[in-house]
C-alpha positions as CSV (number, residue, x, y, z in Angstrom):
1,M,-45.4,-46.2,16.3
2,I,-44.4,-47.7,13.0
3,A,-47.4,-46.6,11.1
4,A,-46.7,-43.0,12.4
5,A,-43.4,-43.2,10.8
6,L,-44.3,-44.2,7.4
7,V,-47.2,-41.6,7.2
8,P,-44.8,-39.2,5.8
9,L,-43.0,-41.4,3.3
10,L,-46.2,-42.8,1.9
11,T,-47.7,-39.2,1.5
12,K,-44.6,-38.2,-0.7
13,L,-44.9,-41.5,-2.7
14,S,-48.7,-41.1,-3.3
15,G,-48.5,-38.0,-5.2
16,D,-49.9,-37.7,-8.9
17,L,-46.1,-37.7,-10.2
18,L,-45.0,-41.0,-8.9
19,S,-48.6,-42.6,-8.8
20,P,-50.7,-41.6,-11.7
21,A,-53.7,-42.5,-12.3
22,E,-53.5,-44.0,-15.6
23,G,-50.4,-45.4,-17.2
24,G,-47.2,-45.7,-15.3
25,L,-44.8,-48.5,-15.1
26,S,-45.9,-52.3,-15.8
27,W,-43.3,-55.0,-15.3
28,E,-45.7,-57.3,-17.4
29,E,-45.8,-54.7,-20.3
30,V,-41.8,-54.5,-20.1
31,D,-41.6,-58.2,-20.2
32,R,-44.1,-58.8,-23.1
33,H,-42.4,-56.3,-25.4
34,R,-38.9,-57.0,-24.3
35,Q,-38.2,-53.2,-23.1
36,V,-35.6,-51.6,-20.8
37,A,-36.8,-50.2,-17.6
38,Y,-34.1,-47.5,-16.4
39,L,-34.9,-45.8,-13.0
40,E,-33.0,-42.6,-12.8
41,L,-33.2,-42.0,-9.0
42,G,-30.6,-39.4,-8.5
43,S,-32.7,-36.9,-9.9
44,L,-35.4,-37.4,-7.4
45,L,-35.2,-34.6,-4.6
46,G,-34.2,-36.1,-1.3
47,Q,-32.4,-39.6,-0.5
48,E,-35.7,-40.6,1.4
49,S,-37.7,-40.5,-1.5
50,A,-35.3,-42.1,-3.8
51,S,-34.9,-45.0,-1.4
52,A,-38.5,-45.6,-1.2
53,V,-39.0,-45.7,-4.9
54,A,-36.3,-48.1,-5.4
55,K,-37.6,-50.2,-2.5
56,M,-40.9,-50.2,-3.8
57,S,-39.7,-50.7,-7.5
58,L,-37.8,-54.1,-6.5
59,L,-40.7,-55.1,-4.6
60,D,-42.9,-54.7,-7.1
61,L,-40.5,-56.6,-9.7
62,Q,-40.2,-59.1,-7.2
63,S,-43.8,-59.7,-7.2
64,Y,-44.2,-60.1,-10.7
65,V,-41.1,-62.3,-11.1
66,G,-42.7,-64.5,-8.3
67,A,-46.5,-64.7,-10.1
68,R,-44.5,-65.3,-13.3
69,Y,-42.8,-68.3,-11.7
70,A,-46.1,-69.5,-10.2
71,F,-48.1,-69.3,-13.0
72,G,-45.7,-70.0,-15.6
73,K,-46.1,-67.2,-18.1
74,G,-43.5,-64.9,-19.6
75,W,-41.6,-63.9,-22.5
76,G,-38.1,-64.9,-22.3
77,P,-35.3,-64.4,-19.5
78,L,-35.2,-61.2,-17.3
79,W,-32.1,-59.4,-16.8
80,L,-31.7,-57.2,-14.0
81,F,-28.7,-54.5,-13.6
82,I,-28.6,-52.7,-10.5
83,D,-25.7,-49.9,-10.1
84,E,-25.1,-48.7,-6.5
85,L,-28.2,-49.9,-4.8
Protein backbone atom coordinates (compact mmCIF):
# COMPACT_ATOMS: atom_id res chain seq x y z
CA MET A 1 0.00 0.00 0.00
CA ILE A 2 2.73 2.47 0.95
CA ALA A 3 4.89 1.42 -2.01
CA ALA A 4 2.03 2.14 -4.40
CA ALA A 5 1.75 5.66 -2.99
CA LEU A 6 5.47 6.27 -3.45
CA VAL A 7 5.61 5.30 -7.13
CA PRO A 8 4.23 8.60 -8.53
CA LEU A 9 6.48 10.66 -6.27
CA LEU A 10 9.60 8.67 -7.09
CA THR A 11 8.76 8.87 -10.79
CA LYS A 12 8.77 12.67 -10.56
CA LEU A 13 12.11 12.69 -8.75
CA SER A 14 13.87 10.29 -11.07
CA GLY A 15 13.82 12.61 -14.09
CA ASP A 16 17.01 13.94 -15.67
CA LEU A 17 16.51 17.40 -14.21
CA LEU A 18 16.43 16.25 -10.58
CA SER A 19 18.66 13.19 -10.94
CA PRO A 20 21.38 13.89 -13.52
CA ALA A 21 23.57 11.00 -14.66
CA GLU A 22 26.69 13.11 -14.07
CA GLY A 23 27.35 16.03 -11.79
CA GLY A 24 24.74 17.15 -9.35
CA LEU A 25 25.10 18.18 -5.73
CA SER A 26 27.76 16.49 -3.63
CA TRP A 27 27.83 17.41 0.05
CA GLU A 28 31.45 16.30 0.23
CA GLU A 29 32.40 18.75 -2.55
CA VAL A 30 30.43 21.52 -0.86
CA ASP A 31 32.24 20.77 2.42
CA ARG A 32 35.70 20.40 0.87
CA HIS A 33 35.54 23.63 -1.11
CA ARG A 34 33.67 25.48 1.68
CA GLN A 35 30.84 26.34 -0.70
CA VAL A 36 27.27 27.43 -0.08
CA ALA A 37 24.40 25.22 -1.24
CA TYR A 38 21.19 27.17 -1.80
CA LEU A 39 18.04 25.27 -2.71
CA GLU A 40 15.30 27.47 -4.21
CA LEU A 41 12.41 25.06 -3.92
CA GLY A 42 9.65 27.63 -4.38
CA SER A 43 10.34 27.59 -8.11
CA LEU A 44 9.33 23.93 -8.47
CA LEU A 45 5.91 23.24 -9.88
CA GLY A 46 3.84 21.67 -7.16
CA GLN A 47 4.23 21.47 -3.42
CA GLU A 48 4.71 17.68 -3.50
CA SER A 49 7.83 17.94 -5.66
CA ALA A 50 9.32 20.75 -3.58
CA SER A 51 8.61 18.88 -0.35
CA ALA A 52 10.12 15.65 -1.70
CA VAL A 53 13.28 17.41 -2.93
CA ALA A 54 13.66 19.17 0.44
CA LYS A 55 13.24 15.92 2.38
CA MET A 56 15.64 14.00 0.15
CA SER A 57 18.23 16.78 0.32
CA LEU A 58 18.08 16.92 4.11
CA LEU A 59 18.25 13.14 4.41
CA ASP A 60 21.25 13.09 2.09
CA LEU A 61 22.93 15.84 4.15
CA GLN A 62 22.14 13.91 7.34
CA SER A 63 23.80 10.84 5.85
CA TYR A 64 26.89 12.83 4.89
CA VAL A 65 27.15 14.42 8.35
CA GLY A 66 26.79 11.00 9.98
CA ALA A 67 29.54 9.52 7.81
CA ARG A 68 31.73 12.55 8.43
CA TYR A 69 31.27 12.14 12.19
CA ALA A 70 31.82 8.37 12.12
CA PHE A 71 34.98 8.47 10.02
CA GLY A 72 36.43 11.70 11.42
CA LYS A 73 36.83 13.54 8.14
CA GLY A 74 35.72 17.02 7.27
CA TRP A 75 37.00 20.44 6.40
CA GLY A 76 35.65 22.61 9.19
CA PRO A 77 32.27 23.34 10.71
CA LEU A 78 29.08 22.99 8.72
CA TRP A 79 26.40 25.65 9.00
CA LEU A 80 22.79 24.88 8.14
CA PHE A 81 20.20 27.63 7.76
CA ILE A 82 16.64 26.62 6.90
CA ASP A 83 13.88 29.10 6.18
CA GLU A 84 10.25 27.99 6.19
CA LEU A 85 10.76 24.23 6.23
